[in-house]
N, C-alpha and C positions, 0 to 999 in steps of 0.2 A: 448653762448655769444662769440662774436668774440674777437680776441686778436690783438690789433694794434701793429705797429712796435715801437721799443724803441724811446724815445724822441730824442736821439742823431742822429737818422737816418731821422728825419722829415725835409723836406725842407720848412722852414718857410718863408712866403713872407715878404720882406722888413725887414729882421732881423738885429737888432743892439744889441750890448751887453753893459750891464751896470754892473760895479763892485762896490759893496757897502761894504766897510770894516767897518761894524758896528756889534758889538757883540749883539747877540739876535735879529737880523733883523727879523721882523715879516711880515706877509702878507700885512698889511695896509701900513707900511713904504715902502715896495717894490712896492706896487701899486702906491703910491704917487710919488715915484722916476720915475717909468715908465711913468706915466702921465705927469710929468714935462718934461721928455725927448721928448715925442711925441708932446707936446705943442710947442716945438721949431720949429716944421714943420706945425702944424695945431692948430688953436685956439679952435677948437671944435671937437676933436676926439671922437669916440664912442668905448668903450670897449666892445668887442664881446665875448671873451673867455679868460680863464686864467687857469693856472696850478700851484699848490702849492705842490712841492715835499715833503716838511717837513711833511705836514698833509696827503699826499697821496690823494689829492682832485683836481678836475678840474670842471670847469663850462663852458658850460652847462653839467650836468651830463648825461642826456639822449640824445644821438645823434647817428647818423648813423656811424657805424664803420664796416669796412670790414676786414676780416681776412688778416693780414699782411699789412694792409694799415695804413694811418694816424689815430691817435686816434680820437674818435668821436668829441671831443671838437674842434680839429683842423679842421676837415671837416666842422663843423658848421660855424666856423669863415671864412674859405675860401669861403664857399658857400654863405655867407652873405656880401661879399665884403671886408673881412679882407685883408689889404695890408701893415700893419706895425706890426712888432713883436719886443717886448723888452724882451730880455733874460737876467734875473738878476742872477748874480753869477753862471754862467755856468749851467743853468737849475734848479736852486733852486726855482725860480719863473719865469713863462713865461706869458706874457700878449699880446694878439692879438687885434689890433684896426682896425677900418675902418676910413680912413682919406681921405680928398680931395687931399692931397699932400703926395706922398711916400717919404721915406728916400732917400737922394741922394746916387747914386752909388759910 
């Protein structure tokens, strides 16, 4: 099994950061916040991949991962048009979306 590079080294497309100061922040609350953020740019974004550091999970779970490259779930999103990334609380949760409109630079 290949080992991808650490999350901190991944070059996420259209990355924006969201800080949520909420005790007990869970996946669903983080996902809703990310979706709300993306909807300011696109009314119908598609969630392609996500990462949950607390639970040590990512989706899709089975994806192409090369030794020392991006994690498989990141490769999946990038290869399916992922162009917006919401990074919640410094990598606690990461959501990658496909959108018709990228985040402004």
